[in-house]
FIMAR-134960 format. One record per residue: residue in one letter; x, y, z of N, C-alpha, C in turn. Coordinates in steps of 0.001 Angstrom, whole numbers, plus 500000, padded with zeros to 6 digits. Layout:
BEGIN
AXYZXYZXYZ...
***
This chain:
BEGIN
M479165492752509932479879493493508885479005493577507646T478911494735507017478136494894505808478804494151504671S477985493776503645478554493038502524479598493857501789A479378495190501679480355496045500992481675496057501732R481581496125503049482817496157503832483550494830503724R482797493723503703483438492411503588484097492249502222L483447492786501172484043492718499845485328493520499772A485319494696500434486534495514500439487672494776501115W487340494071502213488376493295502897488866492161502012A487931491517501313488330490383500484489337490788499427S489221492013498920490151492476497892491557492613498417C491724492639499746493060492801500326493687491470500712S492958490354500566493470489077501047494423488468500039V495674488888500096496690488417499169497955488101499943A498802487290499340500048486927500013500975488118500092C501812488170501124502704489319501256504027488942501884L504985489851501736506317489708502310506372490472503612F507178490019504550507284490729505812508738490892506198A509030492062506768510361492363507284510226492766508734T511301492697509469511258493064510876510909494526511024A509873494805511791509444496189512003510270496804513127A510698498015512907511497498700513907510619499231515022A511131499261516234510414499867517351510368501367517151P509342502051517747509289503509517606510597504134518059P511097505115517325512363505736517700512207506553518962P513288506812519660513195507648520857512823509071520494S512287509793521498511972511197521268513255511918520877G513137512901519990514311513574519457514652513131518063E513977512073517552514186511611516194512859511643515448A512929511914514151511725511899513327511305510465513048T510009510259512911509494508947512532508355509137511550A508195508180510629507197508316509566506342507063509483W505120507239508994504229506119508745503275506502507613A502604505495507067501660505716505970500250505438506474P499440506477506743498076506251507215497108505866506104G497513506018504848496667505686503718497502505563502468P496923505073501370497719504823500164498292506070499523L497741507251499827498175508486499183498843509460500151D499144509008501359499617509926502395500790509352503173V501675510235503588502746509919504522502713510974505623V502812510528506866502855511444508002504201511289508698V504795512414509064506079512412509752505933513168511067A506285512521512165506329513178513464507728513751513653L507799515057513933509072515754514015509408516114515459P510689516039515819511079516393517186511011517889517453K511073518709516391510962520158516551510213520738515356P509589521890515498508780522447514411509582522660513135A508920522386512018509543522600510706509242524008510219E510210524618509564509996525944509003509201525839507705A508350526846507466507448526812506312508207526674505002A509329527357504859510089527289503611510639525890503368A511084525242504424511621523887504284510517522900503921V509325523093504483508192522225504149507822522389502677A507738523620502209507407523871500806508450523268499878G509696523202500330510767522663499506510696521164499296L509819520469500029509672519022499849508860518678498610V508024519610498160507175519348496998508051519147495760G507791518076495044508581517753493861509672516725494120R509945516428495387510965515412495686510435514018495369S511346513064495292510992511679495017511276510813496239I510472509779496414510670508799497486510960507457496821P512221507018496769512501505698496204512080504607497190Y511756503442496651511428502324497537512106501054497043F512434500183498012513274499022497770512602497777498341E513049496615497859512620495364498471512952495400499957E512040494922500780512297494886502216513477493964502494G514394494436503302515591493663503619516749493909502682A516519494673501601517602494940500658518556495981501215E519806495902500814520796496916501167520593498116500247E520056499193500797519674500326499954520868500960499245A522038500868499835523213501507499237523580500867497903T523263499583497728523648498881496502522452498397495692A521262498353496284520094497802495606519512498789494596E518892498248493573518178499058492586516779499318493122P516305500579493125514953500825493631513901500131492775L512829499700493432511695499137492706510969500222491919G510999501439492436510323502563491805510460503791492678T509745504850492322509783506089493096508387506690493175L508135507409494258506908508163494444507213509648494309H506230510388493846506349511836493699505649512508494868V506325513440495530505719514233496597505017515422495944A503674515432496002502893516455495317502407517558496239G502477517342497534502023518359498472502608518119499847A502797519186500613503350519078501962502758520179502827V502216519807503973501687520779504930502168520401506320A502333521404507163502730521194508553501530521460509457E501339520606510442500264520735511418500858520685512819D499995520854513821500434520779515216501626521696515469D501476522956515029502533523965515209503859523526514596G503765522829513459504970522422512744505552521103513182R504927520422514155505478519162514655505024517943513845T503944518088513077503447516987512255503499517396510793L504153516597509991504307516858508567503439515866507807R502580516380506924501693515520506148502003515705504662L502357514596503997502746514629502594501693513950501730A501370514562500588500517513954499573501426513353498515V501267512039498280502176511319497385501387510479496389D502125509952495396501547508947494509501155507722495333P500278506864494807499921505655495557501144504824495933Q501174504402497173502237503530497659501811502098497340P502447501461496345501833500303495706501981498975496419R502978498828497300503228497481497818504068497540499078P504083496472499870505001496416501004506435496565500521A507142497531501067508509497817500641509146498722501681R510400499041501488511126499985502327511179501306501580Y510446502312502062510382503628501439511377504545502148V512091505351501365513169506176501913512880507643501597L512651508418502637512232509807502515513346510732502998D513810511613502112514846512587502454514163513920502767L514193514323504030513546515558504458514479516763504454G515717516553504026516655517668503956516888518313505310P516821519645505392517109520341506646516074520090507742I514906519558507381513897519279508407514356518153509312A515036517172508766515574516051509542517000515809509073P517949516584509552519326516528509044520072515240509364G519471514341510132520157513099510481520289512126509329G519698512427508160519790511528507018518414511070506585P518337510310505495517048509840504993516289509036506051L514971509142505996514081508508506962513358507358506280G513452506172506843512805505013506257511480504695506928Y510545504169506150509290503667506705508800502539505809N507871501742506320507277500681505517505753500775505613L505058499792505090503596499831505093503020498869506119R503652498766507251503148497938508345502186498748509207G501446498049510052500647498744511045499160498484510918V498393499276511663496957499094511819496267500434511631E495161500424510915494348501627510758493397501724511950V493372502873512616492523503058513790491601504245513548A490324504084513888489325505125513645488527505375514916R488276506634515214487491507042516367486057507329515919I485075506728516618483662506938516321483002507566517541D482439508731517349481709509404518429480276508893518415G479899508141519443478574507540519484478677506043519626D477555505347519323477481503917519597477235503077518346D477300503701517163477069502971515922478406502585515311P478755501288515314480086500887514818480281501141513330Y479207501433512573479333501671511139479183503148510785A479174504006511800479106505446511561480437505950511023D480392507095510346481624507706509861482496508123511036P483800507851510972484684508213512092484910509715512169S485173510195513373485514511608513557486973511857513213W487826510842513335489202510921512885489753509512512694S490836509430511966491524508154511795493015508388511964S493717507342512355495150507461512602495799506113512341W496979505929512897497784504730512644498398504261513946L498498502940514092499213502321515205500062501177514664P501169500839515334501996499730514848501350498366515042T500473498223516050499758496974516325498334497327516752P497440496332516964496077496641517393495963497069518865D497059497212519551497013497590520960496917499108521099P495762499639521588495636501092521743496632501697522718A497300500858523523498346501380524390499456502037523586G499534501694522299500525502320521431500329503821521311F499086504299521543498857505734521519499695506430522586R499738505839523755500486506462524849501985506467524542E502487505383523938503913505321523603504258506321522499L503397506393521479503670507303520372503459508761520746A502643509015521764502392510400522174503674511103522611A504673510326523010505940510932523436506732511494522268I506444511006521037507199511470519868506300512070518789S504992511865518888504074512305517844503027513253518420A503030514497517930502027515458518369500626515011517969E500499514338516821499184513852516405498630512846517401H499434511879517813498955510871518755498705511472520133A499521512441520517499274513112521797497940513848521764R497595514407520614496326515129520467495132514175520497R495297512976519965494199512009519941494029511239521247L495091511136522032495085510286523223493927510562524175P493559511818524495492457512050525443491120511475524992D490918511280523691489647510741523205489420509306523661L490490508590524016490332507211524464489619507124525807A489586508221526545488896508240527840487476508783527731K487031509111526503485685509642526302484758508551525790P483465508613526094482524507605525585482510507595524065G482544506416523505482547506259522061483113504909521684L483532504775520433484068503517519933485414503750519268L486230502718519289487526502730518617487587501494517737R487735501697516422487782500562515496489193500400514959L489708499187515015491056498867514552490955497838513434D491461498195512251491375497331511079492770497016510565A492972495775510145494291495366509655494164494082508860Q495261493690508257495462492342507737496548491704508595I496377490430508897497311489751509795497918488542509095D499234488449509160499944487302508612499984486204509666L499012485308509629498951484194510570499768483015510055P500229482156510947500939480955510493500060480109509579A500694479343508711499946478479507802499271477348508569G498238476771507965497544475650508574496524476084509609K496152475164510456495150475428511486495755476259512613V495089477359512954495593478284513969494454478646514917V494749478640516192493810479137517196494276480533517602A493479481529517282493824482924517571492926483451518683T493526484243519564492796484793520705493036486289520793V491953487026520966492019488472521172491553488764522587E492391489439523370492047489820524743492104491341524856S491102491910525543491033493360525666490559493750527064T491152494826527599490683495361528877489428496203528695A489163496640527440487941497386527128486932496440526479E485659496783526598484610495937526046484769495777524536I484704494523524069484740494237522638483310494308522101V483056495296521263481736495450520659481592494534519453E482645494431518666482638493568517488484060493130517209C484221491860516806485544491352516440485379490343515317L486121490538514244486081489668513081487501489293512703L487699488044512350489013487565511926488815486525510843G489523486677509744489353485742508645487966485876508053D487251484774508004485927484764507389484782484789508399G485076484932509681483968484806510619484124485542511927E483113485332512771483045485942514088483612484974515121P483847485419516347484450484543517355483554483363517724E484182482236518004483457481031518394482772481257519737G481461481096519761480728481289521013480542482743521385G480910483654520489480759485073520790481879485590521676V481748486823522114482729487455523001482370487132524438A483362486686525212483134486327526615483960487224527524K483570487274528783484322488035529777484971487064530751S486280487174530896487016486244531748486900486638533212G487403485761534069487322486016535500488115487226535945D489150487613535195489951488777535586489429490069534963G488227489998534352487609491207533807487965491521532371R488755490678531710489109490924530313488027490368529384W487888491034528255486999490565527202487808489717526238V487265488532525864488036487556525105487230487090523895A487901487021522738487327486465521507488286485430520957R487774484238520644488623483164520140488158482718518759F489147482375517919488878481957516555489722480732516230T489194479852515409489979478769514822490010478995513321I491207479254512796491394479528511379492065478320510756D491429477743509728491960476538509101491996476728507589D493205476825507049493391476933505598492678478134504993G492567479210505750491983480429505217493024481248504484P492606482335503839493557483186503120494554483840504071R495748484059503575496785484755504330497276485935503509P497334487133504065496946487476505420495422487461505588A494999487312506830493580487285507161493133488678507567F491926489078507161491453490387507577491093490353509055F491216491494509711490960491613511144490298492947511416S489229492924512180488555494156512573488115494029514026L488470495007514826488155494997516254487579496348516640T486371496334517232485743497565517709485605497508519222L486167498505519878486169498582521339485301499746521805R484728499587523007484007500692523627484977501465524523T485045502755524335485934503584525130485129504404526131G485827504960527098485160505789528105485955505843529385P485438506544530372486187506716531629486418505415532385D485590504375532111485805503094532794487030502358532256S487462502719531059488646502093530474489445503156529739P490061504075530483490740505215529840492014504835529094A492572503673529382493810503238528710493655501783528302P492799501507527285492559500117526887493814499438526382S493874498128526619495016497324526189494490496100525455V495126495745524348494707494611523525495902493705523285K495653492407523345496690491415523068496117490388522097L496860490083521034496427489098520048497483488011519961T497056486759520143497985485629520099497523484615519062A498468483878518528498199482767517612498857481533518184D498044480533518518498545479318519174499341479670520423G498862480664521167499461481035522439500635481982522354R501083482342521143502231483227520982501766484581520471E502225485634521131501825486977520727502459487320519385L501653487924518520502141488284517190503033489517517255A504085489519516458505001490653516408504428491738515507A504995492937515609504489494081514854504573493867513347E505566493100512871505714492926511433504610492055510829A503748491471511640502666490628511134501457491428510668Y501455492750510896500263493547510607500457494446509393L499450494463508536499375495373507406498068496161507503P498072497459507174496805498198507121495873497575506082P494569497807506201493612497129505311493728497514503851W494272498697503564494322499167502176495543498682501413V496482498028502090497719497591501433497475496296500660S497966496243499457497936495014498668499363494592498379A499633493325498576500961492809498260500920491937497019G499924492144496180499807491358494966500975491538494018L501758492623494218502907492864493360504168492175493854A504093491522495016505269490792495489505619489736494453S506878489653494145507307488787493050506904487341493308A506186486769492366505815485366492444506759484550491565R506790483253491818507643482389491009507038482282489606P507794482627488560507238482590487208506751481191486836A505629481139486143505105479863485681505973479346484534P506061478030484390506828477473483258506263477993481937M507139478303481010506714478833479719507694478366478648E507157477897477542508012477478476423508389478716475614I509682478989475544510182480167474827510635479748473437P510055480307472379510478479928471023511818480555470656D512318480209469514513538480822469001513238482286468673L513932483212469345513653484631469188514680485338468315T515573484579467712516593485190466846516020485458465458G516700486315464712516338486553463327515364487687463101G514992488413464145514084489526463971514747490710463298D513947491552462660514462492723461960514091493987462750P515095494744463271514792495926464087513965496973463348K514210497150462044513465498153461285511986497791461213R511715496530460853510311496094460833509709496146462231G510540495853463256510054495900464632509640497303465048E510411498313464596510048499700464909508710500058464266E508526499663463010507264499942462333506098499250463049A506321498008463487505260497272464184504951497905465539F506002498318466264505818498894467600504925500130467538F505103500967466525504351502211466424503124502090465503S502764500851465156501621500637464280500309500653465057K499210500840464330497882500808464952497476499394465340E498081498388464704497747497001465031498321496609466389A499575496934466638500216496557467901499809497468469053L499663498763468779499257499749469796500253499851470949C501499499375470744502490499455471829502735500901472248S502826501801471268503176503192471562502023503970472169Q500838503347472245499723504018472903499940504101474399C500755503170474918501011503147476363502489503296476721H503394503086475758504814503068476083505595504075475236V506698504545475832507607505465475168508908504738474843V509431504990473655510778504552473274511486505750472665K512551506169473292513344507322472829512468508558472618G511573508773473544510755509983473516509498509886472684R509306508814471937508107508637471109507098507744471816G505820508138471812504765507339472404504124508039473593D503246507328474290502548507864475458503037507162476719R502925507861477841503529507395479092502506506787480049V501566506017479534500655505292480425501418504203481166G502296503504480450503110502449481034504569502843481083P505443501909481450506869502213481604507536502616480290D508584503427480391509453503769479261510262502515478910L510215502106477648510865500864477223512187501083476501T512750502276476606513978502573475870515115501630476243T515207501244477495516328500399477926515907498988478324I514644498622478108514172497316478585514866496162477871G515384496416476656516051495352475922517277494799476627R517834495564477581519001495082478329518669493865479192K517366493644479429516978492509480273516918491206479491G517123491282478191517199490067477388515917489752476649A516077488964475578514948488629474713513897487792475438E514339486870476304513376486026477012512492486861477934H513088487835478632512300488710479502511264489480478677L511667489979477511510733490712476665509585489809476207Y509918488590475817508883487661475354507884487371476477R508397487084477681507510486781478805506644487991479141S507197489204479034506430490407479347505259490587478391I505431490138477136504356490225476150503363489078476328A503900487879476591503036486695476701502232486689477995A502841487134479094502174487121480410502410488466481085P501710489522480661501998490870481166501776491052482658S500979490192483284500719490338484718501705489562485582E502660488863484921503625488065485677504521488963486532H504895490108485989505705491061486747505256492470486364I504551493123487275504030494460487014504987495475487623T505436496428486815506288497490487337505503498276488391P505986498349489644505195498956490712504711500371490422D505537501179489755505123502555489484503953502635488512Y503625501516487861502562501529486853501450500537487183V501224500341488460500065499559488894498796500313488509T497784499583488073496503500224487810495606500105489041Y494777501107489238493891501168490394492450501367489954T491541500823490748490130501172490640489859502238491683V489405503389491245489160504528492127487656504674492300S487150504453493509485731504613493820485520505953494511L484558506720494023484274508044494568483027508013495440H482913508994496324481781509039497254480447509144496535D480424509725495337479162509903494618478811508701493754G479570507610493864479259506397493125480026506223491833R480702507239491353481490507108490134482704506203490375V483152505556489304484308504663489366485208504961488178A486498505057488426487488505245487367488579504194487535A489279503889486466490349502887486533491508503321485666G492715503095486155493911503421485401495090503642486320V496172504147485761497352504519486541497037505819487286V497390505875488562497056507034489400498320507810489734R498245509124489605499340510011489975498808511128490870A499649511555491807499295512706492634499255513953491767E498241514777491966498079516007491204498004517149492208G499152517588492682499163518606493710498722518029495047P498554518877496050498225518380497389496785517939497556D495875518341496634494451518134496868493760517289495813A494483516701494877493838515960493796494717514808493339I494095513881492617494816512811491936494396512817490469R495220512246489617494897512133488203494910510656487831V493864510212487133493739508820486696493916508784485181I494884507966484710495204507851483286494798506460482825D493847506376481871493326505073481463494146504470480330T493686503329479814494453502586478809494548503320477482E493684504296477255493728505074476022494488506383476202A495235506477477316496033507662477642495167508896477928K493873508690478166493006509782478583493083509930480097S493092511159480579493247511368482016492172512302482536V491845512123483806490878512982484485491332513146485926A491147514338486465491554514634487842490342514572488766F490578514104490008489546514050491031490094514638492326P489293515420493053489724515883494371489973514701495299R491019514769496096491331513672497014490202513399497992D489521514454498445488480514239499450487219513611498865E487164513414497526486048512705496908486335511218496737V487575510799496998487964509396496821487546508598498043E486706507598497819486270506727498914487186505537499090Q487642504975497988488480503777498057489392503717496845L490599503220497086491604503059496035492065501613496101R491713500809495085492034499387495106492998499048493976P494174498524494300495117498147493236494654496899492518A494899496854491227494559495677490428495682494660490513S495323493397490443496340492338490468496791491952489067T496206492589488053496588492309486670497124493566486010S497926493382484989498535494499484284497510495200483396I497748496494483193496920497247482263497189496818480821M498317496172480593498670495704479249497769494539478863P497174494559477679496232493496477299496927492161477069V496178491090477327496673489745477017496281489415475574G496864488378475048496500487942473706497263488608472588L498345489330472917499109489991471864499901489006471014L500332487885471597501128486914470835500365486390469619P499156485837469804498453485342468607497997486470467686A497720487652468259497241488767467441498331489277466509L499574489350466997500667489893466202501417488822465422G501441487619465944502173486545465285503638486529465696E504254485357465617505627485201466101506609486050465311G506367486255464035507293487043463225507388488478463707R506255489123463891506283490516464348506776490617465793I506491489603466597507009489612467972508534489568467952R509117488721467092510579488666466989511134490015466519D510419490661465591510882491960465094510834493015466192I509752493038466972509630494021468058510717493794469099I510987492537469428512045492228470398513394492662469840A513617492435468564514882492860467943515010494379467991Y513917495090467760513941496557467809514267497058469212L513587496546470225513836496995471594515236496630472058T515741495494471605517102495102471961518120496038471324A517887496387470074518812497279469367518801498684469966V517612499185470313517511500522470896518265500601472225S518122499568473047518773499571474362520293499487474253A520793499029473118522248498910472930522865500169472349E522040501140471952522570502378471357523261503257472391
***
């Protein structure tokens, strides 16, 4: 593995939440998955009409904590659908969306395209790439999604997905198939085994290669074994198989301590769960009473505090960060903690990203979909620039808030009390 590729994997090694993954729906029902941070693909049981596809642009996709009752739960945030195109004679729907920031339950309403009701999907699964030739680091000819690292999933999904049916014949052609994921392994020391009916060209798990290399068992299977001890969870996983007529329907099995891993254990390599709520660190909260809302308003919009450079209150300010008009309803202690430790709880819709482009340029800020073919990056100074989607090489979410640290000593406790009093008063209006 190249050092750049290993670094990219390292950025994804964060703790995450897992929910039970649903089995693929039967043919006749729509199903959705996220092949990348800016895309959603929907397999449709019947072709979608062009007018209905165009009508999806501008819709919102709310997302909820996994396992939450959507009928009563408050959404964590929403995504904007900026573009929609139909492929495979209308059977495959491809949506351009805002970055999907974290493992969650996303709810997509397709209207007349899927009249059975809103369609749910999560960020589980494995990224799969087809390489024509024998160089495992060559650019892929196509990429897709599978629920697990088992390529047999292509055959199962081909019954409901025109995209997978179109890709399936390539598995019988000479070339390589690379499967990348993050795996939620049990804590502590784990013995993991990868078995494949197709030749394993390369296999990486956690921080290393298989013990003793890849071996061939007596029944003709290729086997890679790993011992993982106190490594990061989830662990990165990359498997490259040789495809061709000798193995037209490769099968892969991954076990941990002899037990096969379930589908909910896999995350695509680009997903970060750094936004999963962590237990707040102990913090001494001072007396926050006695603040003056009028002085707080002046401080909030002052050049010293710079709060309004990123936040809006009652229509005033810039929208780099969340609108704070109603945040005072969460209480003075929540406001104080948000100022003292801004990265303790990051609003998912306002995660900052590092955007790496193919030409070497790098941008950082809040990312929004800008139509079907571009994204817009808004930095801490509320300056924005658009980039074509096909120029984006990598999109990495930050684990820290765009809001600066050190505001407490810079502003002083008096002005902090005034700002909290102002936000509390505004939210009560």
